[in-house]
TORPA-4810 file (N, C-alpha, C, O; in nm, 3 decimals):
<nodes>
NODE_1_-15.043_3.716_3.935_-15.141_3.743_4.019_-15.229_3.612_4.058_-15.257_3.526_3.975_X
NODE_2_-15.268_3.608_4.184_-15.378_3.501_4.195_-15.490_3.598_4.226_-15.483_3.721_4.235_X
NODE_3_-15.617_3.503_4.244_-15.748_3.592_4.228_-15.765_3.625_4.382_-15.712_3.571_4.479_X
NODE_4_-15.858_3.731_4.376_-15.869_3.751_4.522_-15.973_3.645_4.589_-15.996_3.650_4.709_X
NODE_5_-16.027_3.561_4.513_-16.141_3.470_4.594_-16.073_3.346_4.623_-16.130_3.258_4.688_X
NODE_6_-15.944_3.329_4.576_-15.842_3.203_4.634_-15.818_3.202_4.750_-15.747_3.297_4.784_X
NODE_7_-15.849_3.130_4.834_-15.793_3.090_4.976_-15.703_2.952_5.013_-15.745_2.844_5.054_X
NODE_8_-15.595_2.985_4.991_-15.529_2.845_5.002_-15.533_2.750_5.128_-15.527_2.628_5.142_X
NODE_9_-15.547_2.859_5.217_-15.546_2.814_5.365_-15.712_2.730_5.403_-15.726_2.673_5.511_X
NODE_10_-15.809_2.734_5.315_-15.951_2.727_5.352_-15.960_2.575_5.300_-15.920_2.537_5.190_X
NODE_11_-16.015_2.502_5.391_-16.038_2.385_5.393_-16.168_2.352_5.297_-16.276_2.410_5.301_X
NODE_12_-16.133_2.255_5.218_-16.263_2.252_5.137_-16.311_2.120_5.182_-16.243_2.022_5.214_X
NODE_13_-16.465_2.137_5.177_-16.550_2.017_5.197_-16.538_1.897_5.097_-16.574_1.914_4.981_X
NODE_14_-16.491_1.784_5.137_-16.501_1.660_5.042_-16.599_1.599_5.057_-16.618_1.538_5.162_X
NODE_15_-16.700_1.596_4.945_-16.845_1.534_4.991_-16.842_1.378_4.966_-16.937_1.310_5.005_X
NODE_16_-16.741_1.325_4.907_-16.700_1.234_4.870_-16.681_1.141_5.002_-16.723_1.026_5.000_X
NODE_17_-16.621_1.192_5.110_-16.590_1.160_5.252_-16.709_1.156_5.338_-16.686_1.114_5.451_X
NODE_18_-16.846_1.192_5.310_-16.923_1.179_5.375_-16.985_1.049_5.402_-17.003_0.967_5.312_X
NODE_19_-17.022_1.026_5.537_-17.063_0.859_5.616_-17.203_0.888_5.522_-17.264_0.992_5.498_X
NODE_20_-17.224_0.747_5.479_-17.387_0.733_5.424_-17.462_0.776_5.516_-17.425_0.789_5.633_X
NODE_21_-17.613_0.811_5.458_-17.715_0.833_5.596_-17.775_0.695_5.615_-17.804_0.624_5.519_X
NODE_22_-17.793_0.658_5.750_-17.869_0.543_5.808_-17.999_0.530_5.756_-18.057_0.424_5.782_X
NODE_23_-18.069_0.631_5.677_-18.219_0.607_5.609_-18.202_0.614_5.483_-18.110_0.681_5.436_X
NODE_24_-18.293_0.542_5.402_-18.304_0.534_5.269_-18.426_0.638_5.234_-18.512_0.674_5.314_X
NODE_25_-18.416_0.670_5.123_-18.506_0.761_5.055_-18.581_0.685_4.916_-18.525_0.607_4.839_X
NODE_26_-18.686_0.720_4.910_-18.760_0.657_4.795_-18.864_0.774_4.788_-18.942_0.815_4.874_X
NODE_27_-18.839_0.823_4.637_-19.006_0.910_4.582_-19.074_0.845_4.521_-19.037_0.772_4.429_X
NODE_28_-19.210_0.859_4.569_-19.310_0.766_4.524_-19.388_0.843_4.427_-19.471_0.794_4.349_X
NODE_29_-19.356_0.976_4.436_-19.434_1.055_4.281_-19.409_1.176_4.299_-19.413_1.227_4.411_X
NODE_30_-19.372_1.251_4.168_-19.397_1.412_4.179_-19.488_1.418_4.083_-19.481_1.359_3.975_X
NODE_31_-19.592_1.503_4.128_-19.701_1.569_4.046_-19.715_1.700_4.051_-19.702_1.761_4.157_X
NODE_32_-19.744_1.762_3.935_-19.762_1.907_3.900_-19.888_1.932_3.928_-19.968_1.872_3.857_X
NODE_33_-19.943_2.020_4.032_-20.046_2.085_4.098_-20.077_2.223_4.062_-19.983_2.299_4.038_X
NODE_34_-20.208_2.267_4.055_-20.222_2.399_4.025_-20.312_2.460_4.114_-20.403_2.391_4.161_X
NODE_35_-20.302_2.564_4.143_-20.388_2.660_4.248_-20.437_2.781_4.202_-20.382_2.891_4.203_X
NODE_36_-20.572_2.741_4.152_-20.615_2.926_4.104_-20.635_3.045_4.228_-20.691_3.044_4.337_X
NODE_37_-20.572_3.129_4.163_-20.575_3.246_4.246_-20.627_3.372_4.168_-20.679_3.362_4.057_X
NODE_38_-20.610_3.486_4.231_-20.700_3.630_4.147_-20.606_3.664_4.026_-20.653_3.723_3.929_X
NODE_39_-20.482_3.629_4.030_-20.407_3.656_3.902_-20.403_3.553_3.812_-20.344_3.567_3.705_X
NODE_40_-20.464_3.445_3.845_-20.439_3.348_3.735_-20.411_3.178_3.807_-20.446_3.148_3.921_X
NODE_41_-20.359_3.107_3.734_-20.323_2.978_3.790_-20.170_2.987_3.867_-20.087_3.070_3.832_X
NODE_42_-20.151_2.902_3.959_-20.007_2.916_4.012_-19.968_2.767_4.006_-20.041_2.681_4.056_X
NODE_43_-19.849_2.737_3.941_-19.836_2.574_3.920_-19.707_2.590_4.034_-19.633_2.683_4.067_X
NODE_44_-19.721_2.438_4.077_-19.625_2.432_4.177_-19.615_2.240_4.174_-19.706_2.178_4.118_X
NODE_45_-19.501_2.165_4.236_-19.469_2.052_4.215_-19.499_1.979_4.356_-19.452_2.029_4.458_X
NODE_46_-19.555_1.894_4.360_-19.569_1.785_4.485_-19.507_1.677_4.490_-19.532_1.602_4.395_X
NODE_47_-19.410_1.625_4.592_-19.357_1.522_4.607_-19.405_1.490_4.691_-19.465_1.559_4.773_X
NODE_48_-19.380_1.319_4.688_-19.420_1.221_4.804_-19.318_1.128_4.822_-19.286_1.044_4.738_X
NODE_49_-19.258_1.143_4.951_-19.119_1.075_4.960_-19.155_0.962_5.072_-19.258_0.976_5.138_X
NODE_50_-19.068_0.846_5.091_-19.052_0.778_5.191_-18.935_0.746_5.255_-18.844_0.720_5.177_X
NODE_51_-18.910_0.738_5.366_-18.795_0.760_5.438_-18.792_0.636_5.564_-18.875_0.629_5.655_X
NODE_52_-18.688_0.552_5.546_-18.684_0.444_5.641_-18.548_0.391_5.647_-18.467_0.415_5.557_X
NODE_53_-18.514_0.308_5.769_-18.392_0.244_5.801_-18.403_0.108_5.780_-18.303_0.046_5.817_X
NODE_54_-18.516_0.025_5.720_-18.545_-0.081_5.739_-18.495_-0.185_5.857_-18.450_-0.300_5.852_X
NODE_55_-18.522_-0.103_5.956_-18.507_-0.179_6.098_-18.639_-0.136_6.195_-18.631_-0.116_6.316_X
NODE_56_-18.771_-0.125_6.110_-18.865_-0.075_6.202_-18.903_0.060_6.217_-18.998_0.089_6.290_X
NODE_57_-18.826_0.162_6.143_-18.876_0.272_6.149_-18.873_0.339_6.016_-18.772_0.346_5.947_X
NODE_58_-18.984_0.386_5.985_-19.037_0.448_5.844_-19.124_0.604_5.887_-19.158_0.625_6.003_X
NODE_59_-19.148_0.687_5.793_-19.200_0.780_5.767_-19.256_0.850_5.614_-19.188_0.880_5.516_X
NODE_60_-19.332_0.856_5.625_-19.385_0.962_5.502_-19.431_1.108_5.499_-19.505_1.172_5.573_X
NODE_61_-19.367_1.139_5.394_-19.383_1.314_5.399_-19.406_1.363_5.228_-19.352_1.310_5.131_X
NODE_62_-19.509_1.486_5.229_-19.513_1.546_5.115_-19.470_1.701_5.108_-19.471_1.763_5.214_X
NODE_63_-19.442_1.750_5.020_-19.375_1.871_5.001_-19.391_1.948_4.846_-19.345_1.902_4.742_X
NODE_64_-19.472_2.083_4.859_-19.461_2.128_4.736_-19.368_2.252_4.708_-19.325_2.318_4.802_X
NODE_65_-19.343_2.276_4.602_-19.252_2.404_4.584_-19.261_2.424_4.423_-19.332_2.354_4.351_X
NODE_66_-19.174_2.537_4.372_-19.177_2.527_4.230_-19.100_2.480_4.138_-19.101_2.490_4.015_X
NODE_67_-18.997_2.397_4.253_-18.920_2.337_4.148_-18.917_2.173_4.237_-18.941_2.149_4.355_X
NODE_68_-18.886_2.100_4.145_-18.861_1.944_4.180_-18.797_1.923_4.253_-18.840_1.835_4.327_X
NODE_69_-18.653_1.980_4.291_-18.566_1.905_4.354_-18.610_1.983_4.512_-18.605_1.917_4.616_X
NODE_70_-18.654_2.133_4.509_-18.688_2.169_4.637_-18.812_2.083_4.707_-18.805_2.053_4.826_X
NODE_71_-18.916_2.049_4.633_-19.031_1.982_4.688_-19.006_1.849_4.718_-19.086_1.797_4.796_X
NODE_72_-18.886_1.760_4.660_-18.856_1.646_4.684_-18.748_1.669_4.844_-18.741_1.585_4.934_X
NODE_73_-18.682_1.789_4.843_-18.588_1.810_5.001_-18.714_1.845_5.091_-18.704_1.792_5.202_X
NODE_74_-18.806_1.902_5.078_-18.924_1.937_5.157_-19.017_1.830_5.209_-19.070_1.830_5.320_X
NODE_75_-19.031_1.735_5.113_-19.114_1.586_5.149_-19.004_1.509_5.245_-19.044_1.422_5.323_X
NODE_76_-18.888_1.537_5.238_-18.773_1.408_5.272_-18.785_1.500_5.437_-18.812_1.439_5.541_X
NODE_77_-18.767_1.611_5.435_-18.775_1.659_5.575_-18.863_1.630_5.655_-18.851_1.589_5.771_X
NODE_78_-18.988_1.659_5.573_-19.133_1.587_5.661_-19.152_1.448_5.692_-19.204_1.415_5.798_X
NODE_79_-19.112_1.360_5.602_-19.141_1.247_5.633_-18.973_1.194_5.763_-18.961_1.079_5.806_X
NODE_80_-18.898_1.279_5.788_-18.814_1.227_5.887_-18.872_1.271_6.006_-18.860_1.191_6.099_X
NODE_81_-18.939_1.390_6.034_-19.016_1.450_6.131_-19.136_1.353_6.162_-19.172_1.340_6.279_X
NODE_82_-19.201_1.283_6.057_-19.307_1.228_6.099_-19.273_1.058_6.113_-19.367_0.982_6.089_X
NODE_83_-19.174_1.013_6.143_-19.120_0.864_6.126_-19.198_0.805_6.227_-19.238_0.882_6.314_X
NODE_84_-19.233_0.670_6.237_-19.285_0.598_6.374_-19.204_0.465_6.352_-19.143_0.425_6.253_X
NODE_85_-19.222_0.416_6.461_-19.152_0.280_6.481_-19.256_0.174_6.493_-19.345_0.187_6.577_X
NODE_86_-19.251_0.063_6.411_-19.334_-0.064_6.396_-19.281_-0.181_6.496_-19.167_-0.165_6.538_X
NODE_87_-19.342_-0.283_6.534_-19.300_-0.404_6.582_-19.282_-0.488_6.440_-19.370_-0.493_6.355_X
NODE_88_-19.160_-0.548_6.431_-19.111_-0.646_6.382_-19.087_-0.786_6.425_-18.990_-0.802_6.498_X
NODE_89_-19.155_-0.884_6.395_-19.102_-1.022_6.471_-19.093_-1.139_6.364_-19.185_-1.200_6.310_X
NODE_90_-18.942_-1.153_6.349_-18.912_-1.277_6.255_-18.911_-1.235_6.116_-18.928_-1.321_6.030_X
NODE_91_-18.889_-1.096_6.078_-18.893_-1.024_5.968_-19.040_-1.025_5.916_-19.048_-1.009_5.795_X
NODE_92_-19.139_-1.037_5.974_-19.306_-1.004_5.954_-19.360_-0.907_6.069_-19.307_-0.867_6.172_X
NODE_93_-19.478_-0.887_6.017_-19.573_-0.799_6.143_-19.631_-0.927_6.229_-19.650_-1.043_6.193_X
NODE_94_-19.655_-0.847_6.387_-19.695_-0.939_6.478_-19.839_-0.980_6.489_-19.882_-1.060_6.572_X
NODE_95_-19.918_-0.911_6.389_-20.054_-1.005_6.380_-20.162_-0.899_6.266_-20.156_-0.781_6.230_X
NODE_96_-20.217_-0.966_6.248_-20.329_-0.910_6.144_-20.364_-0.769_6.137_-20.373_-0.732_6.254_X
NODE_97_-20.391_-0.666_6.054_-20.443_-0.570_6.071_-20.502_-0.528_5.942_-20.464_-0.555_5.828_X
NODE_98_-20.605_-0.454_5.982_-20.721_-0.376_5.867_-20.772_-0.249_5.881_-20.834_-0.225_5.985_X
NODE_99_-20.756_-0.152_5.790_-20.802_-0.015_5.831_-20.867_0.054_5.679_-20.872_0.011_5.564_X
NODE_100_-20.894_0.133_5.719_-20.981_0.215_5.617_-20.950_0.345_5.638_-20.934_0.381_5.755_X
NODE_101_-20.931_0.463_5.506_-20.876_0.546_5.533_-20.948_0.637_5.377_-20.919_0.602_5.263_X
NODE_102_-21.020_0.727_5.403_-21.087_0.772_5.288_-21.127_0.688_5.185_-21.204_0.600_5.222_X
NODE_103_-21.092_0.688_5.045_-21.158_0.589_4.954_-21.063_0.462_4.950_-21.087_0.379_4.862_X
NODE_104_-20.951_0.437_5.041_-20.860_0.321_5.045_-20.893_0.211_5.167_-20.942_0.238_5.277_X
NODE_105_-20.865_0.117_5.132_-20.900_0.000_5.213_-20.773_-0.105_5.220_-20.761_-0.174_5.119_X
NODE_106_-20.696_-0.123_5.304_-20.575_-0.179_5.331_-20.577_-0.320_5.430_-20.599_-0.301_5.550_X
NODE_107_-20.559_-0.435_5.391_-20.577_-0.553_5.470_-20.404_-0.614_5.504_-20.360_-0.663_5.400_X
NODE_108_-20.321_-0.620_5.598_-20.174_-0.666_5.613_-20.199_-0.828_5.693_-20.294_-0.851_5.768_X
NODE_109_-20.112_-0.909_5.665_-20.143_-1.038_5.719_-19.982_-1.068_5.751_-19.893_-1.028_5.677_X
NODE_110_-19.957_-1.143_5.869_-19.822_-1.204_5.874_-19.808_-1.301_5.775_-19.906_-1.351_5.720_X
NODE_111_-19.684_-1.332_5.746_-19.624_-1.420_5.645_-19.513_-1.507_5.704_-19.458_-1.467_5.807_X
NODE_112_-19.476_-1.622_5.648_-19.358_-1.724_5.694_-19.254_-1.667_5.596_-19.256_-1.614_5.486_X
NODE_113_-19.155_-1.706_5.694_-19.011_-1.688_5.609_-19.013_-1.728_5.497_-19.061_-1.841_5.484_X
NODE_114_-18.955_-1.645_5.347_-18.934_-1.699_5.232_-19.080_-1.652_5.146_-19.090_-1.680_5.027_X
NODE_115_-19.170_-1.591_5.207_-19.264_-1.546_5.149_-19.247_-1.431_5.057_-19.279_-1.433_4.938_X
NODE_116_-19.181_-1.307_5.135_-19.150_-1.213_5.054_-19.251_-1.117_5.077_-19.342_-1.142_5.156_X
NODE_117_-19.242_-0.985_5.002_-19.355_-0.883_5.045_-19.442_-0.870_4.925_-19.410_-0.794_4.833_X
NODE_118_-19.561_-0.948_4.922_-19.671_-0.980_4.886_-19.756_-0.828_4.839_-19.875_-0.820_4.867_X
NODE_119_-19.701_-0.736_4.783_-19.784_-0.617_4.778_-19.732_-0.535_4.642_-19.638_-0.562_4.567_X
NODE_120_-19.800_-0.457_4.639_-19.736_-0.362_4.498_-19.780_-0.170_4.503_-19.890_-0.131_4.542_X
NODE_121_-19.690_-0.092_4.463_-19.740_0.008_4.451_-19.655_0.111_4.582_-19.549_0.080_4.636_X
NODE_122_-19.726_0.221_4.608_-19.680_0.244_4.746_-19.678_0.176_4.860_-19.591_0.212_4.939_X
NODE_123_-19.765_0.067_4.900_-19.761_-0.014_5.003_-19.645_-0.097_4.982_-19.584_-0.122_5.086_X
NODE_124_-19.603_-0.139_4.888_-19.458_-0.230_4.863_-19.357_-0.142_4.946_-19.313_-0.173_5.056_X
NODE_125_-19.319_0.007_4.856_-19.221_0.053_4.898_-19.209_0.093_5.047_-19.098_0.076_5.097_X
NODE_126_-19.293_0.138_5.114_-19.334_0.179_5.267_-19.281_0.054_5.346_-19.183_0.062_5.420_X
NODE_127_-19.364_-0.081_5.324_-19.306_-0.209_5.373_-19.164_-0.227_5.373_-19.098_-0.266_5.470_X
NODE_128_-19.118_-0.195_5.256_-18.959_-0.238_5.220_-18.864_-0.148_5.297_-18.767_-0.194_5.358_X
NODE_129_-18.902_0.009_5.290_-18.810_0.073_5.377_-18.825_0.071_5.548_-18.751_0.122_5.633_X
NODE_130_-18.957_-0.013_5.562_-18.981_-0.037_5.700_-18.886_-0.156_5.786_-18.863_-0.169_5.907_X
NODE_131_-18.846_-0.230_5.673_-18.793_-0.342_5.726_-18.874_-0.469_5.729_-18.825_-0.574_5.768_X
NODE_132_-19.023_-0.455_5.678_-19.087_-0.596_5.689_-19.045_-0.653_5.553_-19.050_-0.594_5.445_X
NODE_133_-18.995_-0.798_5.581_-18.946_-0.892_5.479_-19.043_-0.978_5.419_-19.037_-1.005_5.299_X
NODE_134_-19.136_-1.027_5.499_-19.267_-1.136_5.471_-19.384_-1.080_5.477_-19.390_-1.046_5.595_X
NODE_135_-19.501_-1.042_5.418_-19.611_-0.998_5.473_-19.680_-1.022_5.326_-19.629_-1.010_5.214_X
NODE_136_-19.808_-1.059_5.361_-19.921_-1.054_5.272_-20.015_-0.948_5.329_-20.036_-0.907_5.443_X
NODE_137_-20.095_-0.900_5.134_-20.168_-0.763_5.181_-20.236_-0.772_5.087_-20.215_-0.860_5.005_X
NODE_138_-20.358_-0.663_5.070_-20.460_-0.667_4.976_-20.495_-0.511_4.971_-20.511_-0.435_5.067_X
NODE_139_-20.500_-0.494_4.885_-20.587_-0.315_4.875_-20.705_-0.312_4.781_-20.714_-0.356_4.666_X
NODE_140_-20.787_-0.256_4.851_-20.900_-0.225_4.808_-20.937_-0.088_4.753_-20.863_-0.002_4.800_X
NODE_141_-21.037_-0.036_4.660_-21.062_0.105_4.659_-20.988_0.171_4.569_-20.965_0.118_4.461_X
NODE_142_-20.940_0.296_4.599_-20.866_0.380_4.499_-20.710_0.328_4.483_-20.644_0.252_4.555_X
NODE_143_-20.674_0.398_4.361_-20.562_0.376_4.297_-20.437_0.499_4.354_-20.315_0.480_4.355_X
NODE_144_-20.503_0.616_4.397_-20.443_0.703_4.419_-20.299_0.677_4.507_-20.315_0.608_4.608_X
NODE_145_-20.191_0.714_4.486_-20.077_0.690_4.572_-20.061_0.734_4.690_-20.009_0.668_4.780_X
NODE_146_-20.108_0.862_4.703_-20.091_0.944_4.838_-20.208_0.885_4.916_-20.187_0.895_5.037_X
NODE_147_-20.307_0.837_4.893_-20.426_0.817_4.969_-20.373_0.688_4.993_-20.355_0.692_5.115_X
NODE_148_-20.332_0.566_4.952_-20.302_0.449_4.959_-20.136_0.418_5.095_-20.105_0.340_5.185_X
NODE_149_-20.071_0.554_5.017_-19.953_0.554_5.134_-20.004_0.589_5.266_-19.970_0.514_5.357_X
NODE_150_-20.096_0.709_5.299_-20.114_0.708_5.425_-20.193_0.611_5.492_-20.183_0.585_5.612_X
NODE_151_-20.286_0.551_5.398_-20.348_0.427_5.455_-20.244_0.337_5.535_-20.231_0.313_5.655_X
NODE_152_-20.165_0.292_5.405_-20.045_0.208_5.497_-19.995_0.242_5.603_-19.961_0.152_5.679_X
NODE_153_-19.975_0.375_5.640_-19.874_0.418_5.739_-19.999_0.456_5.857_-19.965_0.476_5.973_X
NODE_154_-20.109_0.463_5.826_-20.212_0.418_5.945_-20.226_0.303_5.984_-20.242_0.285_6.104_X
NODE_155_-20.223_0.181_5.883_-20.208_0.044_5.933_-20.095_0.003_5.997_-20.096_-0.092_6.075_X
NODE_156_-19.996_0.066_5.970_-19.848_0.027_6.046_-19.855_0.079_6.175_-19.798_0.029_6.272_X
NODE_157_-19.944_0.207_6.178_-19.952_0.255_6.334_-20.018_0.194_6.391_-19.992_0.213_6.510_X
NODE_158_-20.114_0.110_6.375_-20.211_0.005_6.458_-20.152_-0.117_6.478_-20.226_-0.208_6.516_X
NODE_159_-20.020_-0.144_6.459_-19.922_-0.281_6.523_-19.924_-0.265_6.652_-19.917_-0.152_6.702_X
NODE_160_-19.932_-0.365_6.716_-19.895_-0.408_6.861_-19.806_-0.527_6.890_-19.825_-0.633_6.830_X
NODE_161_-19.714_-0.516_6.977_-19.665_-0.640_7.013_-19.717_-0.753_7.061_-19.815_-0.724_7.131_X
NODE_162_-19.696_-0.877_7.056_-19.770_-0.976_7.103_-19.800_-0.996_7.226_-19.748_-0.916_7.303_X
NODE_163_-19.884_-1.095_7.284_-19.919_-1.089_7.437_-19.808_-1.125_7.519_-19.722_-1.199_7.471_X
NODE_164_-19.797_-1.089_7.619_-19.718_-1.161_7.728_-19.671_-1.267_7.731_-19.749_-1.356_7.697_X
NODE_165_-19.577_-1.297_7.757_-19.547_-1.451_7.776_-19.625_-1.496_7.902_-19.687_-1.413_7.969_X
NODE_166_-19.623_-1.641_7.937_-19.735_-1.682_8.032_-19.652_-1.659_8.156_-19.716_-1.635_8.258_X
NODE_167_-19.489_-1.662_8.167_-19.424_-1.647_8.291_-19.472_-1.495_8.320_-19.477_-1.468_8.440_X
NODE_168_-19.507_-1.388_8.229_-19.523_-1.270_8.272_-19.666_-1.244_8.342_-19.684_-1.157_8.428_X
NODE_169_-19.766_-1.331_8.293_-19.913_-1.309_8.324_-19.933_-1.333_8.475_-19.863_-1.403_8.547_X
NODE_170_-20.035_-1.267_8.505_-20.095_-1.286_8.655_-20.157_-1.394_8.637_-20.207_-1.391_8.524_X
NODE_171_-20.179_-1.480_8.685_-20.246_-1.589_8.693_-20.382_-1.582_8.757_-20.406_-1.512_8.855_X
NODE_172_-20.450_-1.642_8.709_-20.603_-1.605_8.734_-20.663_-1.707_8.836_-20.690_-1.817_8.787_X
NODE_173_-20.689_-1.688_8.970_-20.676_-1.774_9.066_-20.862_-1.828_9.070_-20.955_-1.748_9.073_X
NODE_174_-20.877_-1.972_9.070_-21.018_-2.013_9.115_-20.982_-2.083_9.247_-20.873_-2.077_9.304_X
NODE_175_-21.107_-2.162_9.293_-21.119_-2.249_9.430_-21.229_-2.361_9.350_-21.318_-2.352_9.267_X
NODE_176_-21.161_-2.472_9.432_-21.212_-2.611_9.409_-21.291_-2.633_9.538_-21.266_-2.570_9.641_X
NODE_177_-21.381_-2.722_9.530_-21.455_-2.765_9.688_-21.376_-2.902_9.688_-21.389_-2.992_9.606_X
NODE_178_-21.295_-2.899_9.793_-21.210_-3.058_9.828_-21.329_-3.149_9.892_-21.376_-3.251_9.843_X
NODE_179_-21.357_-3.102_9.982_-21.436_-3.151_10.097_-21.561_-3.035_10.131_-21.547_-2.919_10.095_X
NODE_180_-21.679_-3.078_10.199_-21.803_-2.989_10.246_-21.700_-2.888_10.334_-21.617_-2.918_10.420_X
NODE_181_-21.736_-2.753_10.277_-21.632_-2.627_10.358_-21.514_-2.635_10.319_-21.455_-2.535_10.362_X
NODE_182_-21.445_-2.698_10.260_-21.314_-2.688_10.231_-21.314_-2.645_10.102_-21.404_-2.699_10.038_X
NODE_183_-21.227_-2.544_10.018_-21.196_-2.474_9.962_-21.009_-2.481_9.889_-20.919_-2.414_9.940_X
NODE_184_-20.992_-2.560_9.784_-20.858_-2.524_9.770_-20.797_-2.458_9.613_-20.829_-2.503_9.503_X
NODE_185_-20.716_-2.358_9.636_-20.716_-2.260_9.530_-20.649_-2.356_9.407_-20.585_-2.459_9.431_X
NODE_186_-20.676_-2.304_9.276_-20.646_-2.352_9.170_-20.611_-2.259_9.080_-20.687_-2.167_9.050_X
NODE_187_-20.469_-2.276_9.019_-20.460_-2.152_8.919_-20.459_-2.190_8.758_-20.427_-2.305_8.730_X
NODE_188_-20.487_-2.112_8.666_-20.534_-2.152_8.545_-20.403_-2.228_8.468_-20.420_-2.311_8.379_X
NODE_189_-20.284_-2.188_8.511_-20.187_-2.266_8.454_-20.133_-2.381_8.515_-20.031_-2.430_8.467_X
NODE_190_-20.198_-2.440_8.634_-20.138_-2.565_8.698_-20.283_-2.654_8.684_-20.288_-2.761_8.745_X
NODE_191_-20.364_-2.624_8.628_-20.519_-2.703_8.660_-20.480_-2.829_8.651_-20.490_-2.885_8.760_X
NODE_192_-20.435_-2.905_8.559_-20.370_-3.065_8.534_-20.358_-3.107_8.687_-20.434_-3.173_8.758_X
NODE_193_-20.249_-3.052_8.709_-20.175_-3.078_8.867_-20.300_-3.054_8.929_-20.361_-3.154_8.964_X
NODE_194_-20.342_-2.962_8.947_-20.448_-2.919_9.074_-20.545_-3.052_9.080_-20.563_-3.120_9.181_X
NODE_195_-20.603_-3.075_8.953_-20.673_-3.192_8.938_-20.659_-3.348_9.038_-20.741_-3.407_9.108_X
NODE_196_-20.537_-3.373_9.009_-20.465_-3.454_9.065_-20.447_-3.431_9.212_-20.432_-3.535_9.278_X
NODE_197_-20.445_-3.349_9.260_-20.411_-3.291_9.392_-20.531_-3.314_9.469_-20.536_-3.357_9.584_X
NODE_198_-20.636_-3.277_9.389_-20.787_-3.275_9.456_-20.837_-3.414_9.470_-20.903_-3.453_9.566_X
NODE_199_-20.803_-3.481_9.376_-20.846_-3.611_9.370_-20.783_-3.695_9.495_-20.852_-3.755_9.577_X
NODE_200_-20.666_-3.690_9.496_-20.551_-3.722_9.650_-20.613_-3.700_9.733_-20.636_-3.792_9.812_X
NODE_201_-20.665_-3.581_9.755_-20.692_-3.521_9.907_-20.853_-3.547_9.919_-20.906_-3.526_10.028_X
NODE_202_-20.931_-3.593_9.808_-21.064_-3.651_9.846_-21.042_-3.789_9.894_-21.114_-3.842_9.979_X
NODE_203_-20.941_-3.845_9.839_-20.930_-3.984_9.848_-20.879_-4.028_9.998_-20.920_-4.127_10.059_X
NODE_204_-20.764_-3.919_10.051_-20.740_-3.909_10.198_-20.848_-3.877_10.272_-20.836_-3.904_10.392_X
NODE_205_-20.963_-3.823_10.235_-21.061_-3.771_10.339_-21.141_-3.882_10.351_-21.193_-3.920_10.456_X
NODE_206_-21.151_-3.931_10.247_-21.257_-4.080_10.280_-21.188_-4.193_10.350_-21.255_-4.268_10.420_X
NODE_207_-21.063_-4.209_10.337_-20.961_-4.275_10.400_-20.994_-4.237_10.573_-21.018_-4.327_10.654_X
NODE_208_-20.992_-4.104_10.608_-20.987_-4.061_10.729_-21.107_-4.112_10.788_-21.101_-4.182_10.889_X
NODE_209_-21.235_-4.077_10.722_-21.374_-4.109_10.764_-21.407_-4.272_10.788_-21.520_-4.307_10.823_X
</nodes>
């Protein structure tokens, strides 16, 4: 006699065949926090999780729950919703950035290939999950992981792509007086060539006179 709960025709889900997630998760810290209420103290756990795909997308989230696993799950879900995209040029950041948030101050600088991530704590974890391979950093102020992580995310959000190439820039037009009453337009990109043309035009004008 078989059990009532047995269903031979039911397809069992094989967790081992699930595809690996594109995003990697890292738990920065799990702290026990308390809140004073009318009946006494209510203790819960607060988790800080970093999620990133190591290709320019990273997010930070926090979650509170009465159990550690539930807090981590909430934090990971919040980090996925708050993901940002940062520019990465040749494995490093495009320019220097410095920001201050609460009691933390962080400075990030680009670095050459082979330098690695010169950072520690929450800063290193976030940069690694963002996909930055070479960077220099300096941290001032508090050692609180949550505040440093929030400051790092704010600094990464300030990154912008470099200036447009010269071909895409609109040349600035200036004018050079070739002869009395005659102006010749000169662009910033061809100033050397324009100087030669101006001298040639003046020489021809002197020959005609």
